C-alpha positions in Angstrom: -11.4 -50.0 30.2 -7.6 -50.0 30.5 -6.2 -53.0 32.4 -4.3 -52.8 35.7 -2.1 -55.7 34.7 -2.5 -58.1 31.7 -6.1 -59.1 31.6 -6.9 -57.4 35.0 -9.6 -54.7 35.5 -10.8 -52.7 38.5 -14.4 -51.9 39.4 -15.7 -49.7 42.2 -19.2 -50.9 43.1 -21.7 -50.6 45.9 -22.2 -54.3 46.7 -21.0 -57.9 46.0 -24.2 -58.5 44.0 -23.4 -55.5 41.8 -19.8 -56.7 41.3 -20.9 -60.2 40.2 -23.4 -58.8 37.7 -20.9 -56.3 36.3 -18.1 -58.8 35.9 -20.5 -61.2 34.1 -21.7 -58.4 31.8 -18.3 -56.9 31.0 -15.8 -59.7 31.4 -17.8 -62.9 30.9 -18.3 -66.1 32.8 -14.5 -67.0 32.7 -13.4 -64.0 34.8 -11.7 -64.6 38.1 -11.8 -62.2 41.1 -8.3 -61.5 42.4 -9.1 -59.1 45.2 -11.8 -57.2 47.0 -11.3 -54.4 49.5 -13.6 -51.9 51.1 -13.2 -48.3 50.1 -14.3 -45.9 52.8 -15.4 -42.3 51.8 -13.1 -39.6 53.1 -13.7 -36.1 54.5 -17.2 -34.9 54.5 -18.3 -37.6 52.1 -18.1 -40.1 55.0 -21.1 -38.5 56.6 -23.3 -39.0 53.5 -21.9 -42.0 51.6 -21.7 -45.7 52.3 -18.5 -47.7 51.9 -17.9 -49.3 48.5 -16.1 -52.3 47.2 -13.0 -52.1 45.0 -12.9 -55.3 43.0 -10.1 -56.5 40.7 -11.0 -59.2 38.2 -8.9 -60.9 35.6 -9.5 -62.7 32.3 -7.1 -64.6 30.0 -5.9 -63.0 26.8 -8.3 -64.8 24.4 -11.2 -64.0 26.6 -10.0 -60.4 26.9 -10.1 -60.0 23.2 -13.6 -61.4 23.0 -14.7 -59.1 25.9 -13.3 -55.9 24.3 -16.5 -54.8 22.7 -18.4 -55.2 26.0 -15.7 -53.3 27.9 -15.9 -50.3 25.7 -19.7 -50.2 25.7 -21.4 -48.0 28.3 -18.3 -47.7 30.5 -17.2 -44.4 32.1 -14.1 -42.7 30.8 -10.9 -43.8 32.6 -10.2 -41.8 35.7 -6.7 -41.0 37.0 -7.6 -39.5 40.3 -7.6 -40.7 43.9 -10.4 -43.2 44.9 -11.8 -40.5 47.1 -12.9 -38.7 44.0 -14.2 -41.7 42.2 -17.5 -43.0 43.3 -19.2 -44.2 40.1 -21.0 -47.6 39.8 -18.3 -48.7 37.4 -14.8 -47.1 37.3 -11.5 -48.2 35.9 -8.0 -47.0 36.5 -5.3 -46.6 33.7 -2.4 -49.1 34.1 1.2 -48.2 34.5 4.1 -50.6 33.8 5.0 -52.5 36.9 8.5 -51.0 36.9 7.6 -47.4 36.4 7.4 -44.9 39.2 4.3 -42.8 39.6 4.5 -39.4 38.0 5.1 -36.5 40.3 1.9 -34.5 40.5 1.9 -32.2 43.6 -1.7 -31.4 43.1 -2.9 -35.1 43.4 -2.4 -38.0 45.7 -1.1 -41.0 43.8 -3.5 -43.9 43.5 -2.4 -46.8 45.8 -3.0 -50.2 44.3 -3.3 -53.4 46.5 -0.8 -56.1 45.9 -3.1 -58.5 44.0 -0.7 -61.4 44.6 -1.3 -61.3 48.3 -5.0 -60.3 48.6 -6.9 -63.4 47.8 -10.7 -63.1 48.2 -13.0 -65.9 49.3 -16.7 -66.5 49.2 -16.9 -66.2 53.0 -15.4 -62.7 52.8 -18.0 -61.5 50.4 -20.8 -63.1 52.4 -19.7 -61.2 55.4 -19.6 -57.9 53.4 -23.2 -58.7 52.2 -24.3 -58.6 55.8 -24.5 -62.3 56.7 -23.7 -62.9 60.4 -21.2 -65.4 61.6 -24.0 -67.6 62.8 -25.5 -67.9 59.3 -22.0 -68.3 57.8 -21.3 -71.1 60.2 -24.5 -72.9 59.2 -23.5 -72.8 55.6 -19.9 -73.9 56.2 -21.1 -76.9 58.2 -23.0 -78.2 55.3 -21.8 -81.2 53.3 -21.7 -79.2 50.0 -19.8 -76.2 51.3 -16.2 -77.3 50.3 -17.5 -77.9 46.7 -19.1 -74.5 46.6 -16.0 -72.8 48.0 -14.0 -74.2 45.1 -16.3 -72.7 42.4 -15.6 -69.5 40.6 -16.8 -66.6 42.7 -19.9 -65.7 40.7 -21.0 -69.3 40.6 -20.3 -69.8 44.3 -22.4 -66.8 45.2 -25.3 -68.0 43.1 -25.1 -71.5 44.7 -24.9 -70.0 48.1 -28.1 -67.9 47.4 -30.0 -71.1 46.4 -28.7 -72.9 49.4 -29.8 -70.2 51.8 -33.3 -70.2 50.2 -33.5 -74.0 50.5 -32.6 -73.9 54.2 -35.0 -71.0 54.9 -37.9 -72.8 53.2 -37.3 -76.3 54.6 -39.9 -75.9 57.3 -43.4 -77.6 56.9 -46.0 -75.3 55.5 -48.8 -73.9 57.7 -52.4 -73.3 56.9 -53.3 -69.7 56.0 -53.9 -67.4 59.0 -57.4 -67.2 60.3 -57.3 -66.2 64.0 -54.0 -64.5 64.8 -52.6 -62.0 67.3 -50.0 -59.4 66.2 -47.2 -59.0 68.8 -44.3 -56.6 69.0 -42.3 -54.2 71.1 -43.1 -50.5 71.0 -42.1 -48.7 67.8 -41.8 -51.7 65.5 -44.8 -50.8 63.4 -47.1 -53.6 64.7 -50.4 -51.8 63.9 -49.1 -50.7 60.5 -48.1 -54.3 59.7 -51.6 -55.4 60.7 -53.1 -52.8 58.3 -50.9 -54.1 55.5 -52.0 -57.7 56.1 -55.6 -56.6 56.3 -55.4 -54.9 52.9 -53.8 -58.0 51.4 -56.5 -60.2 52.8 -59.4 -58.0 51.6 -58.1 -56.8 48.3 -56.0 -59.7 47.1 -57.8 -62.7 48.7 -61.3 -61.3 49.0 -61.6 -62.5 52.5 -63.9 -61.0 55.2 -63.5 -60.9 58.9 -63.1 -58.5 61.9 -60.4 -57.0 64.1 -60.3 -57.0 67.9 -58.2 -54.5 70.0 -57.0 -55.3 73.5 -55.5 -53.0 76.2 -54.9 -54.9 79.5 -52.9 -52.9 82.1 -51.3 -50.5 79.5 -52.7 -48.4 76.7 -52.8 -49.6 73.1 -52.8 -46.6 70.7 -54.7 -47.6 67.6 -53.1 -45.1 65.2 -54.7 -45.4 61.8 -56.4 -48.7 62.4 -60.0 -47.5 63.1 -60.2 -45.3 60.0 -58.4 -47.9 57.9 -60.6 -50.7 59.0 -63.7 -48.6 58.2 -62.4 -47.9 54.8 -61.8 -51.6 54.1 -65.3 -52.5 55.5 -63.7 -54.5 58.3 -65.5 -54.3 61.7 -63.3 -53.2 64.6 -64.3 -54.4 68.1 -62.9 -53.8 71.5 -62.4 -56.7 73.9 -64.4 -58.1 75.6 -66.2 -59.3 72.5 -66.5 -62.3 70.2 -63.0 -63.7 69.4 -64.1 -66.3 66.9 -64.5 -65.7 63.1 -68.0 -64.4 62.4 -68.4 -66.3 59.1 -67.0 -69.7 57.8 -63.6 -69.2 56.2 -63.4 -65.7 57.7 -60.6 -64.2 59.8 -60.2 -62.4 63.1 -57.0 -60.6 64.0 -56.0 -59.1 67.3 -54.1 -55.9 67.9 -52.4 -56.2 71.2 -50.4 -53.7 73.4 -46.7 -53.7 73.0 -44.7 -56.4 74.7 -41.6 -55.9 76.9 -38.3 -57.2 75.5 -36.6 -57.1 79.0 -38.8 -58.7 81.6 -41.0 -61.7 81.0 -43.2 -60.8 84.0 -44.3 -57.7 82.2 -45.9 -59.9 79.5 -47.6 -62.3 81.9 -51.1 -60.8 81.5 -50.8 -60.9 77.8 -49.5 -64.5 77.7 -52.4 -65.6 80.0 -54.9 -63.9 77.8 -53.6 -65.6 74.6 -53.7 -69.0 76.3 -57.2 -68.4 77.8 -58.6 -67.4 74.5 -56.8 -70.3 72.7 -55.2 -68.0 70.1 -52.6 -70.3 68.6 -51.5 -68.1 65.7 -49.2 -65.4 67.0 -47.4 -63.0 64.6 -44.2 -61.5 65.9 -43.4 -58.1 64.3 -39.7 -57.0 64.4 -38.2 -53.7 63.2 -35.4 -54.7 60.9 -33.8 -51.2 61.3 -33.1 -51.8 65.0 -29.6 -52.9 65.9 -28.9 -56.6 66.3 -29.1 -56.7 70.1 -32.5 -55.0 70.1 -33.8 -57.4 67.4 -32.5 -60.4 69.3 -34.1 -59.2 72.6 -37.5 -58.6 70.9 -37.2 -62.0 69.1 -36.6 -63.8 72.4 -39.6 -62.1 74.0 -41.8 -63.2 71.1 -40.5 -66.7 71.2 -41.4 -66.8 74.9 -44.9 -65.8 74.0 -45.2 -68.6 71.6 -44.8 -66.7 68.3 -45.6 -68.8 65.2 -45.1 -66.3 62.4 -42.6 -63.5 61.7 -42.9 -60.1 60.0 -40.0 -57.6 59.5 -40.8 -53.9 59.1 -38.8 -50.8 58.0 -36.9 -52.7 55.3 -36.7 -49.4 53.3 -34.4 -48.1 56.0 -32.0 -51.1 56.0 -29.1 -51.1 53.5 -28.1 -54.7 54.2 -30.6 -57.4 54.6 -28.2 -60.3 55.2 -28.6 -60.2 59.0 -32.2 -61.4 58.5 -31.1 -64.9 57.4 -30.6 -65.9 61.1 -34.3 -65.6 61.8 -35.4 -67.4 58.6 -33.6 -70.6 59.8 -35.9 -71.0 62.8 -38.2 -73.8 61.8 -40.7 -72.9 64.5 -41.5 -69.4 63.0 -42.9 -69.0 59.5 -42.0 -65.7 57.8 -45.2 -64.0 56.8 -44.1 -60.9 54.9 -41.6 -58.0 54.7 -42.9 -54.5 55.1 -40.7 -52.6 52.6 -42.3 -49.1 53.0 -44.7 -47.0 55.1 -47.8 -47.5 53.0 -50.8 -49.2 54.6 -51.9 -50.8 51.3 -48.7 -51.9 49.7 -45.0 -52.4 50.2 -45.8 -55.9 51.4 -43.4 -58.6 50.1 -44.7 -62.2 50.9 -41.8 -64.0 49.1 -39.6 -63.4 52.2 -36.6 -65.6 51.4 -36.6 -64.7 47.8 -36.6 -61.0 48.5 -33.8 -61.3 51.0 -31.8 -63.4 48.6 -32.2 -60.8 45.8 -31.0 -58.1 48.1 -28.1 -60.2 49.5 -26.7 -62.4 46.7 -27.4 -63.1 43.0 -29.5 -66.2 42.2 -28.0 -67.2 38.8 
């Protein structure tokens, strides 16, 4: 991997997490990140490819000699083409003396290199590129340990930030396991699919038994695969009015409700009154993580108004950056229940919510 400058190397990667892992593997723990910039695809590639990060890292001469075997192992051949043509997970560019002019090649566009002396990168910049919102970043920066974290080498700062995010997300008091809960959500969020995933977890993993109640009120409640799925699990499915208490000691009863309105609280009045009248205190809010932030916030606010106690995110397989979800994990009033990471009714259910988001956002060690 030829250096750009003495001890400096360039990587083109898909995420900050990949950059940290790669720098550790190839350059070792003493490497310093000099600059990071986003590389946008050009031409038709812009329609099919996501932006990547161009990272320049540097190691001192003794460390560079020790890292030489790692640098030459499993790395692509050096490329001397424009970045638009270089989209490998690891790429390196051949160095030229600082005083030399680029060779005249009419068939190629010369590679433009950032001035590494004037492009410092900070932990906050990488956190933003990982998808963290300004709200989550402000929470971190207001903490007593943030100045110390910000002074650490970048890979250590990212790892410490990951642990700090998890600690804050998991600081809420634990709740008892669900036993009598309503599943709430706006239209199209995958509310019934989320209920099916939870039922399969309860029956197959925890060997619990219980029944499901469906409710309609003044608008229809399409059941989708729920009747067939419940029958396959051996879970009775009833339509309200019916018994809303668990049928056996230690059993469960879950409620599949019509969609809620994210715009007008008056539209949810009948549903809210029914929840209170039946004394259903466990209320699971289902949010589609693939929606834009405004739509998620509106649905979240509607769920909070209805007294939501737990949180489920769906469609995570369609979301490239999970960093925006940290905002909702900081709410001590709502306990994250699980992430739906795929369309299957019997799997793709991640219950270690903060751990999964941390792994997809930042490295942990």
